C-alpha positions, 0 to 999 in steps of 0.5 A: 475397945471397950475403954477407947470407945467410951473414952472416944464417947466421953470426949465427943460429949465434952466437946459438945458441951462446951460447944452448947455451954458457949453457945448458951453463954454468947446467946445470954449475953447477946439477949441481955444486949439486946433487951439493954438496946430494947430499952434505950429505944424505949427511953428514947422514945421517952425522950422524944415525948419529953422534947415534944411536950417541952417544945410544945409547952414552949410553943404555947408560952410563945403564943399566948395572948396571941391569936395562936395561943392555946387554952390554959388547959391545953397547956396545963395537959402538956405540962403534966405529960412532959412531967409524966415523961421525965417521971418514966426516964427517972424510973429507969437504970442509967449511969451516974452520968445519966442520973445526974443529968435527969435530976438537973432536968427533973428540977428545971421541970419543977422550976418550969412547971413553977414558973408556968403556974405563976404565969397562969395564975398571976393577975398582976399587970402585963409587965410583970406577967410578961417577965414571968413569961420571958422567965418560963421561956428561958427556963423552957429553953434551958430545959430544951437545950439539956434534953436535946443534950440528953438525946444526943447522948442517949443516941450516941450510947444506944448506936454504941450499944446497937453496934456492940450488940450486933458485934456480939451477935456476929461473934456468937455466930462465929463462935458457935459455927466453930464450935459446930465445925470443931466438934463436926471434924472432931466427931469425924476424926473419932468416927474415922479412928474408932472405924479404923480401930474397929474394922481392922480387927473385924477384918482379920477376923472376916479374913481368919473365918475365911482361912479356916472356912477354906481348910487353912487351919494353920492360918493365924490372925497377926493382929495383936493389942490389948483390946477386946478385939486382940483377946478375941484374936488370941483366942481365935488362934487358940482356937485354930490351933486345937482344932488344927490338932484335933482335925489332924487327929481326926485325919490320922484316926480316918486315915487308919482306919481308911487302910484297914478298910481298903487294906483287910483281906476280907470284903467290907460293905457299909449298907443303907439301914433304913428307909425305901433305899435300905441295902444300898450300898453306901461304902465298900473296899477294894476287896469286895470289889475284886470279890465280886469282879466290880469296880468301888465305883460300880458297887456303889450303885447297887444294892446288896440284893444284886449280889445275892443269889435270888434265894439269898435276896429274899432273905434280905429283908428279914435280915435287915429287920433282924439287924435293926433289932440288935441282932448279929447276923452270921451265915453262909449264903452264895454270892454272884459275880459281875460275869454271873459266876456263883460263889459261896461266902460267909458273912457277918453283919451288924448294926452301925450307927453314925450321926443319928443315922443307921447303917449296917456293916458287914463282912463277907469271906469267899469260902469257895476254897474252904468248901473245896478244902472241906469237899477234898477232905471229904473226898478224901477220906472217902477215897482212903475208905474206898481205898482200903476196901477196893485193896482189900477187895481187889486183892481178894479177886485178883487171886482167885481171878489168876486161878481162873485165868491159868485154868481156862488158859490151860483148858483152851490147849485141849485138842479135843474142843472145837474152835468155836469153843476155843473162841469162847474161851479166848473172849473169856480170857480177854475179859479176864484180862480187862477185868486184871486191867480195872484192877490194876487201875482201881489199886492205882487210884486207891493207892497212888505211887509216890512221885519221884521229885526231880527237875523237869523240863514241861515243854519236852514231856508234852512233846513226847506225850502227844507223840504217843498219843497221836500215834494210835489215831493215825494207825487206826485201820479204815481212820478218817481222822484228821487231827490238827495240832497247835502248840503254844509253848512258852520258850521261856518256861523254866524247869519244874519240880515234878515226877516226869513219869507221872506227868507224862501219864496225866498229858498222855491221858487228857490228849488220848481223851481229846483225840477220842472226842474228835473222832471226825477230827478237829484241832488239838491246841497245847499252851504253856505259860508262866504266871510270875504272880504265883511262880507257877506254871499253867498249861493248857489242853484244848479240843475242839469236840462237843464238849460236856453236858453242863449237867456232868461237868460237876461229876466228870472227876469223880470216880468211874464216871465215863461216858464212853462205852468201854471206858472205867471213869477212872483216868481223870480221877487218876490224873486229878489226885496226880496233879494234887500230889504236885500240890497243884490244880486240874480244872475244866471248862467248855469252850464257847465255840465247842469243845473242852478246855483243861487247864494244870496249874503246877507249882515251879517248886515243891516244898519236900526235897528234891532229887535233881536229875 
């Protein structure tokens, strides 16, 4: 393009130079012609003066000796002017013909002067004077004739010269105008050509830039030539291709990290680390949203403090300061779900710098199950120790207690005892039997029997347990208890692998607790449901009693904890142990409208070998 531009400008300069040279050349010619015409006009004036002076002298000669005659000094003056005129003419540049005529006229003038001089200076008789006068007049007439002929020729030449000059002027004007027009049109053609050659690649480049800006990184410039624009187009296409490859790499990398970010089982947060909005959640993955019961969009409107309990939220500014100083934070804190439920989390947070901006990258792990497992492990260890101690203690108590019971039973048969004494002994025997029942429960809790797994129908077991649990309430004397049973049993519930006797014991215990909680009557609701996601069944047992005080909820599964006047506090503990032996979970919650609900989650299949019925 540079060479093309230089060539175009050079061509334009050449045309302008040619036009200027032609203009200067014709201007010079016209000027010379005009100078020649002016000179001819001057000569013409001199010739006219010569003719006038000659005519004056001739007139003076004709009137000499008359009353109209001039004085001799006037004639001499006219002759001198005539002589000066002819000398002025001979001093100019003329053609050979004109020069010859001027020489001839000059000779005649000299003769004319001599004749006049003789005429003026003669003192001869009048006849001689007359003859001299006639000679002088003859010479004058001849000179006048020659002068007029020269004037005619000069006038004709002047006219020709003038016409030629006018023609040259018109020709110069035409050439100048033509040169200007040609140069103008050539300039326009060059300008249009250069504009097209320039605007087309520029338009292609602008179009390509807009396409790249819109995201079409695969766009290529089709314009190709050997100019700088062609090289620029080629470089642009290479740049676009390289940019496309780099963008693809970045997108692939971002996609991989996005998949890792979104697919991570741990909750991941990116938090603002600086300014007044420090702690604001900038990004969060799906696991974080599900863990806290929010959507991802809802999390992005919160600060991490909103997910912390008050004690944990108070430590956020201090933790951010530590992270900005380069420390990495690892701690166990308590978070809150959207519904207000608190749960333990293990956090690991560090500094993340992106584009000269500081963020906090935090990983949160729900450790509820781990905490439960730790508690379960601790409880198991405690129960093992307690079981060993309890078993030994129960055996140590059971044997002497059996002897005491046998002795008292034997002593109560003595006939000499009064009825009052026999009643006292019977009460002692009843308490001993109660102690035996308690020891049996302790032994069952400490060393529960190993379940005998077979395929069972949970709905049938529930129906049987309901019948046995409601008989004591209906047969009680003066009972005003009216309990309504609502059964919502899944008819498509699959058989599960479990110990039917232990399940009956669990259900019977829970039903009896529910009946006892509704001494003034109420509704007992039993539901079953299959959970295909976990391949398990859910059993819900609800009553409309008073429920359990919030301060006591965490203790209901503890051994020997009871709110009943004559309870042992082992029923729920044993039920929970039996459920855990089935790899299930037993949970409790108060109903919003009063009463309590126990939820049992049992797997359909067991990992151990089973005995099919």
